[in-house]
N, C-alpha and C positions, 0 to 999 in steps of 0.2 A: 645509461638505462636509455634505450631509445627505447622512441615512441611512435606506433602507425598511427598516422593521426585518421589514414584513411580510412583502416583496421578501428579502430572508436565511434568511426563516423557514420560507421554498417553497423555498429552494436546497439551505439544509443536506438540507433529507430528501428533496429529490430527490435531493446527492448518498448521501444515504446509502443511498437505495434502490438507483443505480445502483451500489454497490461489492455488495453486499448485508449489510448492516448492522442493524441493530435498529433499525425501528421503530416496533415496539409498548410493550415492554419496558418503562412508564417507572421504576420501581424498580433496572431494569441500570441506567437512562442515568441515574438522579441516585448511582448506586454512579460509574460510570464522572469523572463531575462529580470524584466528590471527590475521585480522580483524577489528573484534572487542579486541583484545585485545589492538592495536593499538589504536584505538580510544578512549579507556582509561586510555592512554597511553598520548598523548594529552592531555585531561581533565585533568590529573591529569597537568603538569605541566604549564597546562594556569589555577585553580587553580579556576576552575569553577564546583564547587560542582553538581549541579543539572544535567550534564552533568555526571560526577562520576559516577553519583546512575544510570541513564540511562544507561551507558556502562557496565557499572557493569550485573545490570542483563539482558545484552543482553551477556556479556562473557559467565553468569551462564543459558541462553535458550541457546542457545551454547549445553554446556556442559549437561546441562541432553537432547536435541535434538540424541545428540553425544551417551552417554552411556545409547538410548531405542531404535537403530539400533543397538547394538551391542548388546541387547538383554539385559547386564549387571544396575544395583540396581545403580544407582551413588550414594545415601544414604549409602548404607550399606560399597559403596566402603567407604565411607570418611571415616563411622562409624575406620574398621578396617584400613583403611592405620592411623587413629588420635593412635590407638593401635599401631603398629608401632616405630611412633617415639615416643608419653610415654618412650617409652623401647628402645630408641639412645640414646648412649652418644656420642659426637664428644673432642678429645685431643685438645690440644694448635693449631694442626695446622689443623684443619675442619675436617678430616678424620673420622667417622664416626661406629658405631656397635650397637651388638644391648647389653643390658646388659642386662644376664642370673637373676631371681629371683627365 
């Protein structure tokens, strides 16, 4: 399945506006994201797979919303970061560097 993350970002903001939720305070959204990550962690500890799936979705929704609020394209950002990570090498101490091609 191909997902248009930019369209999802717009849908997340539209839903927030529809329900009167925050669409401007990034600090507040990051705090709420932290709470969702904690709920995901709790689901993981309890091995509650249905809850894990829902909390993963919540984390993704908050990331999409924050990206839209920051006028960023999360999908493109992820693709670019994967390219950077692909070029990284780690030494025996876990220090990273970019390998040149």
